[in-house]
C-alpha positions in Angstrom: -26.1 25.3 -10.6 -24.5 26.1 -7.4 -26.5 28.3 -5.1 -24.8 29.8 -2.1 -21.2 30.4 -1.2 -18.5 29.7 1.3 -16.3 32.8 2.0 -13.0 32.1 3.8 -10.6 34.9 4.6 -7.4 34.6 6.5 -5.5 37.2 8.4 -2.0 36.5 9.7 -0.5 38.2 12.7 3.3 38.6 12.9 3.7 36.5 16.1 0.8 34.0 16.3 -0.1 33.6 12.6 -3.7 33.3 13.7 -6.5 33.2 11.3 -9.9 34.8 11.1 -12.5 32.7 9.4 -15.8 34.0 8.1 -18.2 31.4 6.9 -21.1 32.7 4.8 -24.6 31.5 4.4 -24.8 28.2 2.5 -28.0 26.8 0.8 -29.1 24.4 -2.0 -25.8 22.9 -2.9 -25.5 19.9 -5.3 -22.6 17.7 -6.3 -21.4 19.1 -9.6 -19.4 16.0 -10.5 -20.8 12.7 -9.5 -17.4 11.0 -8.9 -16.7 13.6 -6.2 -19.2 12.2 -3.8 -17.6 8.8 -3.5 -18.9 8.0 0.0 -16.5 5.8 2.0 -12.9 6.8 2.2 -9.9 4.9 3.4 -8.2 7.3 5.8 -4.5 6.9 6.7 -3.6 7.6 10.4 -0.1 8.0 11.6 0.5 6.1 14.9 3.1 6.9 17.5 4.1 3.6 19.2 6.4 3.8 22.2 8.5 1.0 20.7 9.1 0.6 16.9 11.7 -0.9 14.6 14.4 1.2 13.0 13.5 2.7 9.7 13.9 0.4 6.7 12.9 -0.4 3.2 12.4 -3.8 1.6 10.9 -5.4 4.7 8.0 -7.8 4.3 4.9 -8.3 6.5 2.0 -10.7 6.8 -0.9 -11.4 9.1 -0.5 -14.7 11.0 -4.1 -15.9 11.3 -3.3 -18.8 13.6 -1.5 -16.5 16.1 -3.8 -13.5 15.4 -0.9 -11.1 14.9 1.1 -9.1 12.4 4.6 -10.4 11.6 7.4 -8.3 9.9 10.8 -9.6 8.9 14.0 -8.1 7.5 14.7 -5.0 5.5 17.6 -2.6 4.9 18.6 1.1 5.3 20.2 1.0 1.9 23.4 2.4 3.4 25.0 -0.7 4.7 22.6 -2.0 7.4 20.6 -5.1 6.6 18.2 -6.6 9.1 17.4 -10.2 10.2 15.0 -9.2 12.9 11.4 -10.4 13.5 8.7 -8.0 14.9 5.1 -8.3 15.8 2.5 -5.5 15.8 -0.5 -5.6 18.2 -2.3 -2.4 16.9 -0.6 -0.1 19.4 3.0 -1.2 19.7 5.8 -3.1 18.1 7.6 -6.0 19.9 10.9 -7.5 18.7 11.1 -11.2 19.1 14.2 -12.9 20.5 14.5 -15.5 17.7 17.1 -16.5 15.1 16.1 -17.2 11.5 17.0 -16.3 7.9 20.2 -14.5 7.4 20.0 -10.7 6.9 18.1 -9.8 3.8 15.7 -7.4 2.1 13.5 -7.4 -0.9 12.4 -11.0 -0.3 8.8 -12.2 -0.8 6.5 -13.4 2.0 3.1 -14.9 2.3 0.9 -16.6 4.9 -0.3 -20.1 4.3 -3.5 -20.5 6.2 -3.8 -24.3 5.5 -0.4 -25.1 7.0 -0.5 -22.1 9.4 3.0 -20.9 8.6 4.5 -17.7 7.1 6.7 -18.4 4.1 9.8 -16.3 3.1 11.6 -16.8 -0.2 14.7 -15.2 -1.7 15.8 -11.6 -1.2 19.2 -10.1 -1.1 21.9 -9.0 1.4 23.8 -7.0 -1.2 23.4 -6.5 -4.9 25.9 -9.3 -5.4 24.4 -11.7 -2.8 20.9 -12.9 -3.7 19.1 -15.9 -2.2 16.9 -18.7 -3.3 16.3 -20.4 0.0 12.9 -20.9 1.6 12.0 -20.4 5.3 8.8 -20.8 7.3 7.7 -19.2 10.6 5.4 -21.3 12.8 4.7 -18.7 15.5 7.7 -19.6 17.6 10.6 -20.4 15.4 12.0 -20.0 11.9 12.9 -23.2 9.9 14.8 -23.4 6.7 12.7 -25.8 4.6 14.5 -25.6 1.2 17.9 -24.6 0.1 17.2 -24.9 -3.6 14.3 -23.8 -5.8 13.6 -21.0 -8.2 16.6 -18.9 -9.4 17.9 -16.4 -6.8 15.9 -13.1 -7.0 14.5 -10.1 -5.3 11.2 -8.3 -5.7 9.2 -11.4 -6.6 5.5 -11.7 -5.8 4.3 -14.5 -3.6 0.7 -15.4 -2.5 -1.2 -18.3 -1.0 -3.2 -20.3 -3.5 -6.2 -20.8 -1.2 -8.3 -23.9 -0.4 -11.2 -23.5 -2.8 -9.5 -23.0 -6.2 -8.3 -25.7 -8.6 -5.0 -25.7 -6.8 -6.5 -25.4 -3.3 -4.2 -26.4 -0.4 -1.2 -26.6 -2.7 0.8 -23.8 -1.1 2.0 -20.6 -2.7 2.4 -19.3 -6.2 5.4 -17.1 -7.0 5.7 -14.9 -10.0 8.5 -12.8 -11.5 11.2 -10.9 -9.7 14.6 -9.4 -10.5 17.3 -12.1 -11.1 20.9 -12.0 -9.8 24.0 -10.8 -11.6 24.6 -14.2 -13.2 21.4 -13.5 -15.2 22.2 -9.8 -15.8 19.7 -8.7 -13.2 17.0 -9.5 -15.7 13.3 -9.5 -14.9 11.8 -12.9 -14.5 8.6 -14.2 -16.1 8.3 -17.7 -14.6 5.5 -19.0 -12.4 6.5 -21.3 -9.5 4.7 -23.3 -6.8 5.7 -24.1 -3.3 3.7 -26.9 -1.8 5.4 -27.1 1.6 7.9 -29.7 0.5 9.1 -28.9 -3.0 9.3 -26.1 -5.6 7.9 -26.9 -9.1 7.4 -24.7 -12.1 4.1 -24.0 -13.8 4.0 -23.5 -17.6 0.9 -21.5 -18.0 -0.7 -20.9 -21.4 -0.7 -17.2 -20.8 1.4 -15.0 -18.5 2.1 -11.4 -17.6 5.2 -9.9 -19.2 8.6 -10.2 -17.5 8.6 -7.8 -14.5 9.5 -7.3 -10.9 8.1 -5.3 -7.9 4.5 -6.1 -8.7 2.1 -7.0 -5.8 -0.1 -10.1 -5.4 -2.5 -11.5 -2.9 -5.2 -14.1 -2.7 -8.6 -12.6 -3.5 -10.5 -15.0 -1.2 -13.9 -14.3 -2.6 -12.8 -15.5 -6.0 -10.2 -18.1 -4.7 -7.5 -16.9 -7.0 -4.3 -14.9 -6.5 -4.6 -11.4 -8.2 -1.5 -9.5 -9.3 -1.2 -5.8 -10.1 1.6 -3.6 -11.7 5.3 -3.9 -11.7 8.2 -2.6 -13.7 10.6 -3.8 -16.4 14.3 -4.4 -16.0 15.5 -1.1 -17.6 13.3 1.2 -15.5 11.7 2.4 -18.7 8.1 1.8 -17.7 5.7 0.6 -15.0 2.5 -1.2 -15.7 -1.1 -1.0 -14.4 -2.4 -4.3 -15.7 -4.4 -6.6 -13.5 -4.1 -10.5 -13.7 -5.3 -13.5 -11.8 -3.9 -17.0 -11.8 -6.4 -19.9 -12.0 -3.9 -22.7 -11.5 -3.3 -23.4 -15.2 -3.1 -19.9 -16.8 -2.8 -16.3 -16.1 -5.9 -14.3 -17.1 -5.8 -10.5 -17.7 -8.7 -8.3 -16.7 -9.6 -5.8 -19.4 -9.3 -2.2 -18.5 -12.5 -0.2 -18.4 -13.9 2.8 -16.5 -11.8 4.4 -13.8 -8.4 2.6 -13.4 -5.4 3.1 -11.2 -2.2 4.6 -12.7 0.9 2.5 -13.4 3.1 1.7 -10.4 5.6 -0.7 -8.9 6.7 -1.4 -5.3 3.0 -1.0 -4.3 0.6 -3.0 -2.1 -2.3 -5.0 -3.5 -3.9 -6.7 -0.5 -7.1 -8.5 0.3 -9.5 -6.9 2.8 -11.7 -9.6 4.3 -14.0 -7.1 6.0 -14.9 -5.3 2.8 -14.4 -8.3 0.5 -12.2 -6.2 -1.8 -8.6 -6.0 -3.0 -7.0 -2.7 -1.9 -4.2 -1.1 -3.9 -2.2 1.7 -2.3 1.1 3.5 -2.6 3.8 2.7 -5.2 6.4 4.2 -7.4 6.0 5.5 -10.9 9.4 6.5 -12.3 11.0 5.9 -15.6 14.4 6.7 -17.1 14.4 8.7 -20.4 17.5 8.8 -22.5 17.2 12.4 -23.3 17.7 14.7 -21.4 18.9 11.8 -19.2 16.7 12.1 -16.2 14.1 10.4 -14.0 10.5 11.3 -14.7 8.2 10.7 -11.6 4.5 10.8 -11.1 3.5 10.5 -7.5 -0.1 11.6 -7.9 -1.1 8.6 -10.1 1.0 6.1 -8.2 0.6 7.1 -4.6 -3.2 6.9 -4.1 -5.6 4.3 -2.7 -8.0 2.2 -4.7 -10.4 -0.7 -4.2 -11.2 -3.5 -6.6 -14.4 -5.4 -5.9 -13.9 -8.0 -8.6 -15.6 -6.0 -11.4 -14.6 -2.4 -11.0 -12.2 0.1 -9.3 -13.1 2.9 -7.0 -10.6 5.5 -5.7 -10.8 5.8 -1.9 -8.0 8.3 -1.1 -5.9 10.6 -3.3 -2.9 9.5 -1.2 -1.5 6.3 0.3 -0.1 5.8 3.8 3.4 6.8 2.6 2.5 10.1 0.9 2.0 12.3 3.9 3.1 15.7 5.1 6.7 16.5 6.2 7.4 17.8 2.7 7.8 14.2 1.5 6.7 13.9 -2.1 6.2 10.1 -2.0 7.5 6.9 -0.4 7.4 3.3 -1.4 8.6 -0.2 -0.7 7.8 -0.4 3.0 6.0 -3.4 4.5 2.2 -3.7 4.7 -0.6 -6.2 5.4 -4.2 -6.3 6.5 -4.4 -6.7 10.3 -7.5 -8.9 10.7 -7.5 -8.6 14.5 -7.7 -4.8 14.5 -9.6 -4.6 11.1 -7.2 -2.2 9.4 -4.2 -2.1 7.1 -0.9 -1.4 8.7 2.1 0.0 6.9 5.7 0.5 8.2 8.8 2.2 6.7 9.6 2.7 3.1 11.8 5.0 1.0 10.8 8.6 0.8 11.9 10.9 -2.1 12.4 14.6 -2.1 14.1 14.7 0.3 15.4 11.1 0.2 15.1 9.3 3.5 14.2 5.9 5.0 11.0 6.1 6.9 10.1 4.6 10.3 6.5 5.6 10.4 3.7 3.2 11.3 0.5 4.1 9.5 -2.9 2.4 9.8 -6.2 2.7 7.9 -9.7 3.6 9.0 -12.9 3.7 7.1 -14.3 7.2 7.2 -16.9 9.3 5.2 -15.7 11.8 2.7 -16.0 15.2 4.5 -15.6 13.9 8.0 -12.4 16.0 8.3 -12.4 15.9 12.1 -13.0 12.1 12.3 -15.9 12.5 14.6 -17.8 9.7 12.8 -20.3 12.0 11.1 -20.3 14.7 8.5 -21.7 18.0 9.8 -21.0 21.7 10.4 -18.4 20.8 13.1 -16.2 19.7 10.2 -15.8 23.3 9.0 -12.9 24.2 11.4 -11.0 21.0 10.5 -11.6 21.6 6.7 -10.3 25.2 7.0 -7.2 24.0 8.9 -6.5 21.4 6.2 -7.1 24.1 3.6 -4.6 26.5 5.1 -1.8 24.3 6.6 -1.6 20.6 6.5 1.1 20.6 9.3 -1.2 22.7 11.6 -4.1 20.4 10.8 -2.1 17.3 11.8 -1.0 18.9 15.1 -4.7 19.6 15.9 -6.1 16.3 14.5 -3.3 13.8 14.9 -5.7 10.8 14.5 -7.3 11.9 11.3 -6.5 12.4 7.6 -6.7 15.8 5.8 -7.5 14.0 2.6 -11.0 13.4 3.9 -11.5 17.0 2.7 -9.9 16.4 -0.7 -13.2 16.1 -2.6 -11.7 16.1 -6.2 -8.9 13.6 -5.5 -6.1 15.8 -6.7 -3.9 15.1 -3.6 -4.5 18.5 -2.0 -7.2 20.2 0.1 -7.7 23.4 -1.9 -10.4 25.9 -2.9 -11.6 23.6 -5.7 -12.9 21.3 -2.9 -15.1 23.9 -1.2 -18.3 23.4 -3.2 -18.3 19.6 -2.8 -17.4 19.8 0.8 -20.3 22.1 1.5 -22.6 19.7 -0.3 -21.4 16.9 2.0 -22.0 18.7 5.2 -25.4 20.1 4.2 -26.5 16.6 3.2 -24.9 14.8 6.1 -22.3 13.1 3.9 -21.7 12.1 0.3 -23.5 9.1 -1.4 
């Protein structure tokens, strides 16, 4: 039973819209739902760099471990502008590099090869009728075209480094799926390919995910295998939420049990070396239904943040970096990677819906405690004011706490800070945090 109460009243003045907050006596509170007190949260913080790339969708980003920096290449505005620029991110600012490289493209795949210390780019498109199947590598100072032939031309394929410790260790990258070009009716691919630094070759695994594109894959270093999540079919009729890993000979599906992320495509599934987990965030869950001929979208189940530790999932934020304020319902298909130098995820751009726009926001992650709504580093009664601001107006909250995330007060993970969060929030502050 809940003993005690939190009473919040609000009065609005015609000019200042000020609030009067009365906080009542609070005692003896308990978490009424165990999953509410989830402990660590991944907070998403909007950065304001003095220099930044133009807004875009379909760019790709990796962390260059040899040069200790984030690299982003390409992208498009979807209204005629396609980019061939290369940018670096240092944790505070973006820098455009004065280099030439792959021709303008978007929706390519990109991975970092830590053995050969190069970033690999494959495929992509300049227009719907101009897809590529060339391969380029970035060595920290210049781009080199290393192959002009290979897998069929495609966009939205998944590419990941194979690692050094697995059965295919040191043998470059594995590529899966993608959307093929018009010569192949823009079909979804189901092939598995390998780039070894010299040649492309096709694997013929005994088991494989279904044909799909816009899934996300990265090397889970603790297990030495690339892991793949989600994607969508060719006809936009469904997204998936299945989880696979490739062991060099076969794809292996992880059976779903317990809490599990919702279906999505155009998401990020990236290894976090500091927490030894795979982190899933953002994405798009939309499908076309023939009657009454409309899109059906679910941004709550596809635009949140989860961690996979190799055995189970835990939700870490009810939103991702792209689902923020500004009346944006969701955004997807930007660029993201884990910045090992600054120990945080970084995300840039993406397509927002409702209203539709191309984003140019840079968003980074921080590990925070649930209930630490003022991002002070501890959960205490000083968080009351920040919680009430988030409860009443997310825009006002962001103006007062620009380096924090209101979803630290979303105790029930419904994507909002509302009155249903009050009991669990009070439990957190009276106990100094959630377990």
